[in-house]
C-alpha positions as CSV (number, residue, x, y, z in Angstrom):
1,M,-15.9,11.6,6.3
2,S,-17.2,10.6,9.7
3,D,-20.8,10.1,8.4
4,A,-19.7,8.3,5.2
5,P,-20.8,4.6,4.9
6,R,-18.2,2.0,6.0
7,G,-15.2,1.9,3.9
8,A,-16.6,4.4,1.3
9,F,-15.5,7.8,0.1
10,I,-17.5,10.5,-1.6
11,Q,-17.1,11.1,-5.4
12,R,-17.0,14.2,-7.5
13,D,-20.7,14.4,-7.9
14,K,-21.1,14.7,-4.1
15,T,-23.9,12.1,-4.1
16,T,-22.3,8.7,-5.0
17,Y,-19.5,6.8,-3.3
18,A,-16.6,4.4,-4.1
19,I,-15.1,1.5,-2.2
20,V,-11.9,-0.4,-2.6
21,P,-11.9,-4.0,-1.5
22,R,-8.7,-5.3,-0.1
23,S,-6.7,-7.4,-2.5
24,P,-3.3,-8.2,-0.9
25,M,-0.3,-7.7,-3.3
26,G,-2.8,-7.4,-6.2
27,L,-3.6,-11.1,-6.1
28,V,-7.1,-12.2,-6.9
29,T,-8.8,-15.5,-7.6
30,P,-11.5,-16.5,-10.2
31,E,-14.0,-16.5,-7.4
32,I,-13.1,-13.0,-6.3
33,L,-13.4,-11.7,-9.9
34,E,-16.8,-13.4,-10.2
35,K,-17.9,-11.8,-6.9
36,I,-16.8,-8.4,-8.1
37,A,-18.5,-8.8,-11.5
38,G,-21.7,-10.2,-10.0
39,T,-22.0,-7.5,-7.4
40,A,-21.3,-4.8,-9.9
41,K,-24.1,-6.1,-12.1
42,K,-26.6,-6.6,-9.2
43,Y,-26.2,-3.0,-8.0
44,Q,-25.5,-1.5,-11.4
45,I,-22.2,-0.1,-10.4
46,P,-21.1,2.0,-13.4
47,I,-17.3,1.9,-13.0
48,I,-14.8,-0.7,-11.9
49,K,-11.3,0.8,-12.0
50,I,-8.0,-1.1,-11.5
51,T,-6.0,1.4,-9.4
52,S,-2.2,2.1,-9.3
53,A,-2.2,0.2,-6.0
54,Q,-3.2,-3.1,-7.7
55,R,-6.7,-2.9,-6.3
56,F,-10.2,-2.7,-7.8
57,A,-12.2,0.5,-7.1
58,L,-16.0,0.1,-7.4
59,V,-17.3,3.6,-8.2
60,G,-20.7,5.2,-8.4
61,M,-22.9,3.6,-5.7
62,K,-25.6,5.2,-3.5
63,P,-24.8,5.4,0.2
64,D,-27.6,3.1,1.2
65,Q,-26.2,0.4,-1.0
66,V,-22.7,0.3,0.4
67,E,-23.2,-2.1,3.4
68,E,-25.1,-4.6,1.3
69,I,-22.4,-4.4,-1.4
70,W,-19.8,-5.2,1.2
71,K,-21.8,-8.2,2.4
72,D,-22.2,-9.5,-1.1
73,L,-18.5,-9.1,-1.9
74,G,-17.4,-10.8,1.3
75,M,-14.1,-8.9,1.1
76,D,-12.2,-6.8,3.6
77,V,-12.1,-3.0,3.3
78,G,-8.9,-1.7,1.6
79,P,-7.9,1.6,3.2
80,A,-8.1,4.4,0.7
81,V,-8.3,7.7,2.4
82,E,-7.5,6.9,6.1
83,L,-4.3,8.0,7.9
84,C,-2.7,4.6,7.9
85,V,-0.8,2.1,5.8
86,H,-3.0,1.7,2.7
87,Y,-1.4,-1.2,0.9
88,V,1.6,-3.3,0.0
89,Q,2.3,-3.3,-3.7
90,S,4.4,-6.1,-5.2
91,C,5.7,-7.5,-8.4
92,P,5.6,-11.3,-9.0
93,G,9.2,-11.9,-8.0
94,T,10.6,-15.4,-8.1
95,T,7.1,-16.9,-8.1
96,V,6.7,-16.5,-11.8
97,C,9.0,-13.7,-13.2
98,R,12.1,-14.7,-15.1
99,F,13.9,-11.7,-13.8
100,G,13.0,-12.4,-10.1
101,I,15.9,-12.7,-7.7
102,Q,14.1,-12.5,-4.4
103,D,10.6,-13.7,-3.2
104,S,8.8,-10.3,-3.4
105,L,5.3,-11.8,-2.9
106,G,6.4,-13.7,0.2
107,L,7.9,-10.6,1.8
108,A,5.0,-8.5,0.7
109,A,2.5,-10.9,2.3
110,K,4.3,-10.6,5.7
111,L,4.4,-6.8,5.5
112,E,0.7,-6.7,4.4
113,K,-0.3,-8.7,7.4
114,M,1.7,-6.6,9.9
115,F,1.3,-3.1,8.6
116,V,-1.9,-2.5,6.5
117,G,-4.3,-0.5,8.5
118,M,-1.7,0.6,11.1
119,D,-2.6,4.1,12.3
120,L,0.0,6.7,11.3
121,P,0.3,10.5,11.1
122,A,-0.5,10.3,7.4
123,K,-1.2,7.7,4.8
124,A,1.7,5.4,3.8
125,K,2.3,2.9,1.0
126,F,4.8,0.0,0.5
127,G,6.4,-1.1,-2.7
128,I,8.2,-4.5,-2.9
129,S,10.2,-5.7,-6.0
130,G,12.0,-9.0,-6.6
131,C,14.8,-7.4,-8.6
132,P,16.5,-4.1,-9.3
133,N,14.1,-3.4,-12.2
134,N,11.8,-2.2,-9.5
135,C,8.4,-3.0,-11.0
136,G,7.0,-2.7,-7.5
137,E,8.1,0.9,-7.4
138,A,10.1,0.8,-4.2
139,F,11.8,4.2,-4.7
140,V,8.5,6.1,-4.9
141,R,6.8,4.5,-2.0
142,D,7.0,5.5,1.7
143,F,8.7,2.1,2.4
144,G,10.3,0.1,-0.3
145,A,12.5,-3.0,-0.8
146,F,13.9,-4.6,-3.9
147,G,15.9,-7.8,-4.3
148,K,19.5,-8.4,-5.4
149,K,21.6,-11.5,-5.2
150,S,23.1,-10.2,-2.0
151,G,19.7,-9.7,-0.4
152,W,17.2,-6.9,0.0
153,T,17.8,-3.2,-0.4
154,V,15.5,-1.0,1.7
155,T,14.3,2.5,0.9
156,F,12.3,5.0,2.8
157,G,10.6,8.4,2.2
158,G,9.6,8.0,-1.4
159,N,6.5,9.6,-3.0
160,S,5.0,9.7,-6.5
161,G,2.4,12.4,-5.8
162,A,2.3,16.1,-6.7
163,R,5.6,16.6,-4.9
164,P,7.5,13.5,-6.0
165,R,10.5,12.3,-4.0
166,I,12.9,9.4,-4.6
167,G,13.2,7.4,-1.5
168,D,16.6,7.1,0.3
169,V,18.4,3.8,0.6
170,L,18.7,2.8,4.2
171,A,20.4,-0.6,4.0
172,E,21.4,-3.3,1.6
173,G,22.0,-7.0,1.7
174,L,19.3,-7.7,4.2
175,D,17.4,-11.0,4.7
176,E,13.6,-11.1,4.9
177,G,13.5,-10.9,8.7
178,Q,15.8,-7.9,8.8
179,V,13.6,-6.1,6.3
180,V,10.6,-6.6,8.5
181,E,12.5,-5.5,11.6
182,L,13.7,-2.4,9.9
183,A,10.2,-1.6,8.7
184,Q,9.0,-1.8,12.3
185,K,11.8,0.6,13.4
186,C,11.1,3.0,10.6
187,F,7.4,3.4,11.3
188,E,7.8,3.4,15.1
189,F,10.1,6.4,14.7
190,Y,8.0,8.1,12.1
191,K,4.8,7.7,14.1
192,A,6.4,9.1,17.2
193,N,8.0,12.1,15.5
194,A,6.0,13.1,12.4
195,R,3.6,16.0,12.4
196,P,-0.1,15.4,11.7
197,K,-0.7,14.6,8.0
198,E,3.0,14.8,7.3
199,R,3.9,12.1,4.7
200,T,7.2,10.3,5.1
201,A,8.7,12.3,2.1
202,R,8.1,15.6,3.9
203,F,9.2,14.1,7.2
204,I,12.5,13.1,5.8
205,D,12.9,16.5,4.0
206,R,12.3,18.2,7.4
207,I,14.5,16.1,9.7
208,G,17.1,14.9,7.2
209,I,17.9,11.4,6.1
210,E,21.1,11.2,8.3
211,E,19.1,11.9,11.4
212,F,16.6,9.2,10.4
213,R,19.3,6.7,9.7
214,K,20.8,7.3,13.1
215,A,17.5,6.6,14.7
216,V,16.6,3.4,12.9
217,L,20.0,1.9,12.2
218,G,22.0,3.0,15.2
């Protein structure tokens, strides 16, 4: 990966690459969509895939095209394979959804700014939902939060991959500032104590959720 073009990762054919522009909380504008479409046409990018992380993956470009594509897009790199926080996924919450109880987009924006790109022992993902329906998938993300009338419920250690794990509830009835503070404590402890490439799910399996709760809530 060290000699791969900036923000790109190799594909199955071993000759072409993909990139994932950063689209915080899955929000895009008409201008961004036009940029993506125009760039894909210009460089004949064969595949544009909407990912499970609410991002656009542009797939099938030659390595010598990558830097010019980034320049034409004018967008930041969305981490996709690095050992860091990759993204903050969010539902619409109270912004537009009739079921929204808490402002999931507002909280997600704060977490996105603070955590995306943070170096960690392994990749990590956030899921934020404005109500207990959990459309932001909090329980299967490394760090999650979902809204109730009493405040935010926070989860940690979820994973939706090949070895799925439901995240453990750490705290309930939190306000937005308390969620951010708890997220900082969670990832500080995880970063200091996890093994290389050990995802939060396996970290919690190894040390136990009660030990983790003592460390971040005590």
